[in-house]
N, C-alpha and C positions, 0 to 999 in steps of 0.2 A: 371121824372123817366128815367132810363137808361135801355133800353131793349136789351137783347142779345138773339141770336138764331143761329142755324146752318142750312145750306141748301145746296143742290146740285147746280150745276152751273145754272140750269134752274129754280131755285126757289123752287124746291120740298123739302118738309119737312117730309111728312109721306106717306106711302102706306098701305092701308087696316088697318089703325090705328096702324101701326108699324113705328118706326123711320127708316129712310132709311140708316142711318149709325150712328156711334158714335165714338168718339176718346177721350181717357182720357186726352190727352195733351190739348184739348180745355178746359176741365173742370179746369185743372191746370192753364192755361193762364187766364181764366176768374177770377179765384180766386185771382191771382196776381193783376189783374186790379182792382178788387173790394176791395183789401187789407183789411182794417178793417171794411168794410161794410158788412151787411147781404145781401144775395141774396135770393130773393123770387122765389120760384119754384112751379110748379103745382104738384099734386099728381102723375101725369103721369111720371114726371121726377125724382121722388124720388130715384129710383134705381141708377141713374147716380151719384148722390151726396152722396150716402150712406157712403163712406169712405173719403169724402172730408175733408181736414184739416182746413176748414173755416165754418162759420155759415150760415145755410140756414133756411128759414121759408117756410114750406109747406102750400099751400092754394089751394082750389078748383079754385080760380080765383086770381092769384097773380097780374094781371094787375089792378084789382080793389083795392087791398090792398096797393100797393106801392104808395109812395108819391114822392115829389121832391127829386132828388139825390139818390133814392133807386135803386138798381139793381134788374132786373127781368130776368129770363131765361125762354124762351117759346119754346115749340115744337108743341103743338097741339091747340094753341089759335090764334085767329084773333086779330091783333093789330089795325086794322082800327078804331074800336070804341073808342080806347084810344090814338089815334095819337096826339090829342091836348095836352095831359099831358106828351108826350114823348119828352124828350129834347135831347136824344142821342140814336143812334143805334150801337150795336156792332154785326157785322154779320160775322160769320165764314163760309167760302165756301170751298167745296171740288171741285177739278177740273173735277169732273165726273158728268155724268147724270145718274139718277136712275129712275125707274118707280115711279110715285108719283100721288096721288089723292088729296093731301092737299098741297097747295103752299103758300108761303109768300104772303100776300094779299095787299101789297102796293108797290109802287115804291118810294124809298127814295127821288129821285130828284123831283118827282111830288108833294111830300108832303113838299117840302121846305128844305130838308136836303142837306148838302154839304159834300162830301167825304173829310175828313181831314187827314186820315191816312190809308195806306194799307201796311200790313206786312205779309210776308210769313214765314212759319216755317214747320218743319217736325212733323208729328204726329206718333202715334203708328200704326194706321190702314191706314193712308194716307201719301203718300210721300210728298205731298204739300197741306198745308192748308193756305188759305188767310184770314187774319183778316182785316176787313174794319171797320173803325170808322167814323160814319156819325153824324154831329151835325147841329143844327139849327142856 
């Protein structure tokens, strides 16, 4: 499975069960990467994908539902229990730090992933967003 997420520079993803930020350009970029694939999302993320021009499947646990080659977008889920079935990570980072109490729970390098691409683009809410693609 291909897991995508966004986070602040320090790994923060949520604060008090609220996303620390969002940017519609990230959703567009992910949709372009997934092209004809479906993206599995959690109920928590449904608002972000409401007007997306591509297919999504909502699930209470998209990491459990996704199989090989499937895309999953996570915001409020821990990836560590599913790391063995994760073949690729797509991580979007903002260059800022925000207060957070829920952080990305792995280090890609320590889990055997290698950074194969880093791309910067401008978002609607952030001047600079960095997309990193990590593969095994």
